[in-house]
Backbone as a printed PyTorch tensor [residue, N CA C, xyz], in Angstrom:
tensor([[[ 27.0380,   5.9790,  46.4890],
         [ 26.0720,   5.3810,  45.5950],
         [ 25.7880,   6.3050,  44.4050]],

        [[ 25.6090,   7.6010,  44.6860],
         [ 25.3460,   8.5530,  43.6180],
         [ 26.5220,   8.6090,  42.6530]],

        [[ 27.7200,   8.5140,  43.1760],
         [ 28.9190,   8.5660,  42.3390],
         [ 28.9580,   7.3450,  41.4140]],

        [[ 28.5950,   6.1800,  41.9200],
         [ 28.5790,   4.9520,  41.1190],
         [ 27.5610,   5.0650,  39.9820]],

        [[ 26.3850,   5.5780,  40.2680],
         [ 25.3530,   5.7550,  39.2480],
         [ 25.8360,   6.7470,  38.1870]],

        [[ 26.4650,   7.8180,  38.6060],
         [ 26.9670,   8.8150,  37.6570],
         [ 28.0260,   8.2140,  36.7410]],

        [[ 28.9170,   7.4100,  37.2810],
         [ 29.9580,   6.7600,  36.4810],
         [ 29.3260,   5.7810,  35.4880]],

        [[ 28.3440,   5.0180,  35.9220],
         [ 27.6720,   4.0720,  35.0270],
         [ 26.9510,   4.7920,  33.8950]],

        [[ 26.2800,   5.8810,  34.1920],
         [ 25.5920,   6.6580,  33.1570],
         [ 26.6060,   7.2070,  32.1630]],

        [[ 27.7230,   7.7040,  32.6440],
         [ 28.7690,   8.2390,  31.7770],
         [ 29.3540,   7.1470,  30.8810]],

        [[ 29.6080,   5.9900,  31.4220],
         [ 30.1480,   4.8790,  30.6340],
         [ 29.1670,   4.4140,  29.5700]],

        [[ 27.8960,   4.3550,  29.9120],
         [ 26.8890,   3.9620,  28.9240],
         [ 26.8220,   4.9740,  27.7910]],

        [[ 26.9330,   6.2430,  28.0990],
         [ 26.9250,   7.2800,  27.0780],
         [ 28.0940,   7.1360,  26.1180]],

        [[ 29.2840,   6.8550,  26.6330],
         [ 30.4580,   6.6700,  25.7730],
         [ 30.3240,   5.4250,  24.9120]],

        [[ 29.7550,   4.3610,  25.4410],
         [ 29.6240,   3.1360,  24.6430],
         [ 28.6470,   3.3280,  23.5000]],

        [[ 27.5930,   4.1120,  23.6980],
         [ 26.6460,   4.3950,  22.6260],
         [ 27.3280,   5.2040,  21.5310]],

        [[ 28.1100,   6.1850,  21.8920],
         [ 28.8190,   6.9990,  20.9070],
         [ 29.8230,   6.1830,  20.1130]],

        [[ 30.5420,   5.2920,  20.7510],
         [ 31.5450,   4.4980,  20.0430],
         [ 30.9070,   3.4280,  19.1690]],

        [[ 29.6910,   2.9960,  19.4850],
         [ 29.0210,   1.9680,  18.6880],
         [ 28.3950,   2.5420,  17.4210]],

        [[ 28.2270,   3.8360,  17.3570],
         [ 27.6000,   4.4810,  16.2080],
         [ 28.5180,   4.3650,  14.9960]],

        [[ 27.9980,   3.8740,  13.9020],
         [ 28.7840,   3.6820,  12.6880],
         [ 28.9200,   4.9990,  11.9360]],

        [[ 30.0630,   5.1510,  11.2960],
         [ 30.3050,   6.3540,  10.5000],
         [ 29.7940,   6.1430,   9.0810]],

        [[ 29.2840,   7.2110,   8.4940],
         [ 28.8240,   7.0980,   7.1150],
         [ 30.0040,   7.3400,   6.1750]],

        [[ 29.8600,   6.8280,   4.9710],
         [ 30.8920,   6.9530,   3.9640],
         [ 30.2540,   7.2780,   2.6190]],

        [[ 31.0310,   7.8250,   1.7060],
         [ 30.5200,   8.1480,   0.3850],
         [ 31.0200,   7.0930,  -0.5990]],

        [[ 30.0970,   6.5190,  -1.3690],
         [ 30.4280,   5.4340,  -2.2980],
         [ 29.7550,   5.7200,  -3.6350]],

        [[ 30.4500,   5.4180,  -4.7140],
         [ 29.8880,   5.5790,  -6.0520],
         [ 29.5600,   4.2020,  -6.6140]],

        [[ 28.4260,   4.1090,  -7.3050],
         [ 28.0240,   2.8390,  -7.8980],
         [ 26.7020,   2.9660,  -8.6180]],

        [[ 25.9970,   1.8530,  -8.7140],
         [ 24.7250,   1.8000,  -9.4360],
         [ 23.6460,   1.2340,  -8.5430]],

        [[ 22.4080,   1.6450,  -8.8310],
         [ 21.2570,   1.0230,  -8.1930],
         [ 20.7700,  -0.0450,  -9.1710]],

        [[ 20.7140,  -1.2750,  -8.7030],
         [ 20.3150,  -2.4170,  -9.5300],
         [ 19.2510,  -3.2030,  -8.7770]],

        [[ 19.0300,  -4.4570,  -9.1950],
         [ 18.0710,  -5.3230,  -8.4990],
         [ 18.7930,  -6.5780,  -8.0180]],

        [[ 18.2110,  -7.2590,  -7.0350],
         [ 18.9010,  -8.3910,  -6.4260],
         [ 18.9330,  -9.6520,  -7.2880]],

        [[ 18.2260,  -9.6870,  -8.3930],
         [ 18.3110, -10.8510,  -9.2740],
         [ 19.5460, -10.7480, -10.1780]],

        [[ 19.7670,  -9.5870, -10.7410],
         [ 20.8720,  -9.4190, -11.6980],
         [ 22.0940,  -8.7470, -11.0920]],

        [[ 21.9300,  -8.0140, -10.0080],
         [ 23.0520,  -7.4050,  -9.3090],
         [ 23.9710,  -6.6060, -10.2020]],

        [[ 25.2480,  -6.9750, -10.2400],
         [ 26.2660,  -6.2270, -10.9840],
         [ 26.0850,  -6.3270, -12.4940]],

        [[ 25.3340,  -7.3130, -12.9820],
         [ 25.1130,  -7.4460, -14.4260],
         [ 24.3990,  -6.2300, -15.0050]],

        [[ 23.5700,  -5.5560, -14.2000],
         [ 22.8400,  -4.3770, -14.6670],
         [ 23.6820,  -3.1060, -14.6050]],

        [[ 24.7920,  -3.1290, -13.8950],
         [ 25.5780,  -1.9130, -13.6610],
         [ 25.9310,  -1.2380, -14.9770]],

        [[ 25.3830,  -0.0700, -15.1790],
         [ 25.6700,   0.7150, -16.3640],
         [ 24.8110,   0.4000, -17.5710]],

        [[ 23.8640,  -0.5280, -17.4570],
         [ 23.0730,  -0.9290, -18.6240],
         [ 21.7600,  -0.1580, -18.7700]],

        [[ 21.4780,   0.7360, -17.8440],
         [ 20.2670,   1.5350, -17.9490],
         [ 19.1750,   1.1060, -16.9930]],

        [[ 18.1470,   1.9150, -16.9530],
         [ 17.1160,   1.7560, -15.9430],
         [ 15.9760,   0.8280, -16.3270]],

        [[ 15.7310,   0.6130, -17.6090],
         [ 14.5320,  -0.1240, -18.0290],
         [ 14.4630,  -1.5310, -17.4350]],

        [[ 15.5410,  -2.2860, -17.5310],
         [ 15.5320,  -3.6570, -17.0240],
         [ 15.4560,  -3.6890, -15.4940]],

        [[ 16.1790,  -2.7710, -14.8560],
         [ 16.1380,  -2.7040, -13.3860],
         [ 14.7160,  -2.4160, -12.9200]],

        [[ 14.0770,  -1.4360, -13.5330],
         [ 12.6970,  -1.0930, -13.1590],
         [ 11.7610,  -2.2740, -13.3640]],

        [[ 11.9150,  -2.9800, -14.4820],
         [ 11.0600,  -4.1350, -14.7760],
         [ 11.2580,  -5.2300, -13.7220]],

        [[ 12.5050,  -5.4930, -13.3660],
         [ 12.7840,  -6.5300, -12.3560],
         [ 12.2040,  -6.1510, -10.9960]],

        [[ 12.3650,  -4.8750, -10.5960],
         [ 11.8450,  -4.4420,  -9.3010],
         [ 10.3240,  -4.4710,  -9.3000]],

        [[  9.7040,  -4.0600, -10.4020],
         [  8.2380,  -4.1540, -10.5030],
         [  7.7820,  -5.5980, -10.4440]],

        [[  8.6440,  -6.5240, -10.8600],
         [  8.3320,  -7.9500, -10.8160],
         [  8.6030,  -8.5990,  -9.4720]],

        [[  9.0230,  -7.8080,  -8.4900],
         [  9.2010,  -8.3490,  -7.1390],
         [ 10.6260,  -8.4240,  -6.6320]],

        [[ 11.6050,  -8.0970,  -7.4670],
         [ 12.9840,  -8.0910,  -6.9990],
         [ 13.2040,  -6.8650,  -6.1110]],

        [[ 14.2450,  -6.9150,  -5.2880],
         [ 14.5540,  -5.8050,  -4.3860],
         [ 15.7110,  -4.9920,  -4.9490]],

        [[ 15.7000,  -3.6640,  -4.7170],
         [ 16.8210,  -2.8570,  -5.1780],
         [ 18.0700,  -3.1490,  -4.3450]],

        [[ 19.2270,  -3.0730,  -5.0080],
         [ 20.5170,  -3.2520,  -4.3530],
         [ 21.4610,  -2.1540,  -4.8310]],

        [[ 22.5430,  -1.9740,  -4.0880],
         [ 23.5840,  -1.0300,  -4.4790],
         [ 24.7970,  -1.8180,  -4.9410]],

        [[ 25.3270,  -1.4790,  -6.1240],
         [ 26.5280,  -2.1370,  -6.6580],
         [ 27.6740,  -1.1440,  -6.5610]],

        [[ 28.6490,  -1.4520,  -5.7230],
         [ 29.8300,  -0.6190,  -5.5280],
         [ 30.6510,  -0.6120,  -6.8170]],

        [[ 30.8590,   0.5640,  -7.3890],
         [ 31.5760,   0.7020,  -8.6590],
         [ 33.0140,   0.1750,  -8.5770]],

        [[ 33.6950,   0.5140,  -7.5130],
         [ 35.1050,   0.1390,  -7.3750],
         [ 35.2930,  -1.3520,  -7.1270]],

        [[ 34.5110,  -1.9090,  -6.2070],
         [ 34.6850,  -3.3060,  -5.7900],
         [ 33.7820,  -4.2750,  -6.5350]],

        [[ 32.8180,  -3.7660,  -7.2880],
         [ 31.8090,  -4.5900,  -7.9640],
         [ 31.0630,  -5.4760,  -6.9650]],

        [[ 30.9830,  -5.0060,  -5.7290],
         [ 30.2830,  -5.7330,  -4.6690],
         [ 28.8170,  -5.3100,  -4.6470]],

        [[ 27.9330,  -6.2490,  -4.3690],
         [ 26.4950,  -5.9910,  -4.3130],
         [ 26.0760,  -5.9150,  -2.8460]],

        [[ 25.4380,  -4.8080,  -2.4800],
         [ 25.0120,  -4.5610,  -1.1090],
         [ 23.4840,  -4.4440,  -1.0440]],

        [[ 22.8830,  -5.0780,  -0.0610],
         [ 21.4570,  -4.9360,   0.2180],
         [ 21.2040,  -3.5140,   0.7210]],

        [[ 20.0780,  -2.9440,   0.3460],
         [ 19.7170,  -1.5980,   0.8060],
         [ 18.6870,  -1.7310,   1.9180]],

        [[ 19.0380,  -1.2530,   3.1090],
         [ 18.1550,  -1.3670,   4.2700],
         [ 16.9120,  -0.4850,   4.1590]],

        [[ 17.0260,   0.6190,   3.4560],
         [ 15.8890,   1.5340,   3.3020],
         [ 15.6150,   1.7450,   1.8060]],

        [[ 15.0140,   0.7470,   1.1350],
         [ 14.8480,   0.7910,  -0.3170],
         [ 14.0340,   1.9680,  -0.8500]],

        [[ 13.1720,   2.5630,  -0.0420],
         [ 12.4150,   3.7250,  -0.5130],
         [ 13.3250,   4.9050,  -0.8450]],

        [[ 14.5110,   4.9340,  -0.2660],
         [ 15.4540,   6.0350,  -0.5070],
         [ 15.9720,   6.0560,  -1.9380]],

        [[ 15.8710,   4.9190,  -2.6540],
         [ 16.4360,   4.8360,  -4.0120],
         [ 15.3720,   4.6760,  -5.0910]],

        [[ 14.1070,   4.7920,  -4.7550],
         [ 13.0320,   4.4850,  -5.7050],
         [ 13.0500,   5.3650,  -6.9530]],

        [[ 13.6540,   6.5370,  -6.8880],
         [ 13.7260,   7.4120,  -8.0570],
         [ 15.0440,   7.2600,  -8.8240]],

        [[ 15.8500,   6.2610,  -8.4500],
         [ 17.1930,   6.1330,  -9.0160],
         [ 17.4810,   4.7490,  -9.6040]],

        [[ 16.4590,   3.9520,  -9.8880],
         [ 16.6750,   2.6030, -10.4180],
         [ 17.4930,   2.6580, -11.7100]],

        [[ 18.6070,   1.9240, -11.7380],
         [ 19.4620,   1.8590, -12.9110],
         [ 20.4620,   2.9950, -13.0300]],

        [[ 20.3840,   3.9820, -12.1590],
         [ 21.2500,   5.1570, -12.2630],
         [ 22.6390,   4.9230, -11.6790]],

        [[ 23.6080,   5.6470, -12.2320],
         [ 24.9670,   5.7200, -11.6900],
         [ 24.9170,   6.8250, -10.6450]],

        [[ 25.1710,   6.4820,  -9.3780],
         [ 24.9320,   7.4030,  -8.2750],
         [ 26.1160,   7.4640,  -7.3150]],

        [[ 26.0970,   8.5150,  -6.5270],
         [ 26.9750,   8.6170,  -5.3690],
         [ 26.0610,   8.6390,  -4.1600]],

        [[ 26.3500,   7.7620,  -3.2020],
         [ 25.5320,   7.7000,  -1.9950],
         [ 26.3810,   8.0020,  -0.7760]],

        [[ 25.7510,   8.5860,   0.2050],
         [ 26.3250,   8.7020,   1.5290],
         [ 25.5500,   7.6750,   2.3330]],

        [[ 26.2700,   6.7190,   2.9130],
         [ 25.5760,   5.6060,   3.5570],
         [ 26.3820,   5.0650,   4.7340]],

        [[ 25.6710,   4.3830,   5.6020],
         [ 26.3070,   3.6340,   6.6800],
         [ 26.3080,   2.1770,   6.2380]],

        [[ 27.4990,   1.6060,   6.1390],
         [ 27.6430,   0.2290,   5.6730],
         [ 27.7660,  -0.7270,   6.8500]],

        [[ 27.1420,  -1.8850,   6.7170],
         [ 27.2740,  -2.9720,   7.6920],
         [ 27.9230,  -4.1310,   6.9570]],

        [[ 29.2410,  -4.2760,   7.1300],
         [ 30.0010,  -5.2970,   6.4000],
         [ 29.5540,  -6.7040,   6.7690]],

        [[ 29.1300,  -6.9210,   8.0060],
         [ 28.6950,  -8.2530,   8.4260],
         [ 27.4360,  -8.6930,   7.6890]],

        [[ 26.4950,  -7.7720,   7.5040],
         [ 25.2430,  -8.0890,   6.8020],
         [ 25.3280,  -7.7740,   5.3070]],

        [[ 26.4430,  -7.1610,   4.8930],
         [ 26.6420,  -6.7100,   3.5070],
         [ 25.4520,  -5.8590,   3.0700]],

        [[ 25.1750,  -4.8460,   3.9150],
         [ 24.0520,  -3.9520,   3.6380],
         [ 24.4700,  -2.5070,   3.8600]],

        [[ 23.7070,  -1.6040,   3.2490],
         [ 23.9270,  -0.1760,   3.4340],
         [ 22.6120,   0.4970,   3.7850]],

        [[ 22.7000,   1.5200,   4.6190],
         [ 21.5490,   2.3670,   4.9030],
         [ 21.8660,   3.7090,   4.2570]],

        [[ 21.0990,   4.0570,   3.2400],
         [ 21.3330,   5.2550,   2.4530],
         [ 20.8970,   6.4920,   3.2380]],

        [[ 21.8120,   7.4430,   3.3910],
         [ 21.4890,   8.7160,   4.0390],
         [ 21.1780,   9.7810,   2.9910]],

        [[ 21.9160,   9.7580,   1.8700],
         [ 21.6410,  10.6800,   0.7780],
         [ 22.1130,  10.0350,  -0.5220]],

        [[ 21.5170,  10.4690,  -1.6290],
         [ 21.8370,   9.8850,  -2.9320],
         [ 21.7340,  10.9740,  -3.9940]],

        [[ 22.6430,  10.9210,  -4.9600],
         [ 22.6240,  11.8730,  -6.0750],
         [ 23.1490,  11.1730,  -7.3160]],

        [[ 22.5960,  11.5370,  -8.4680],
         [ 23.0670,  10.9880,  -9.7290],
         [ 24.4900,  11.4680,  -9.9500]],

        [[ 25.3650,  10.5460, -10.3350],
         [ 26.7790,  10.8600, -10.6030],
         [ 26.8710,  11.6830, -11.8670]],

        [[ 27.5290,  12.8130, -11.7970],
         [ 27.6820,  13.7030, -12.9420],
         [ 28.9110,  13.3610, -13.7620]]])
């Protein structure tokens, strides 16, 4: 019985590790969900105005021009309209990213 419990605990531990998503580094822009990719590269003023008006921040992938929902929008509050590089965990099914770190693209 003890051996069975030990095997089950070990299997559960491996399944948790394999289910953990890997983070990736992506370059793009922080925009708003009303205009999405239209704001990419146009500056922060319009993005800030839209977000202050109730729109949500989104990430626009520079390479794919894809718009991703940001799961933790407070992480980007100082970067509205900026060209950035983010380290994030992406969820392709929900088309969302969870930002782990962000920096203005130099």
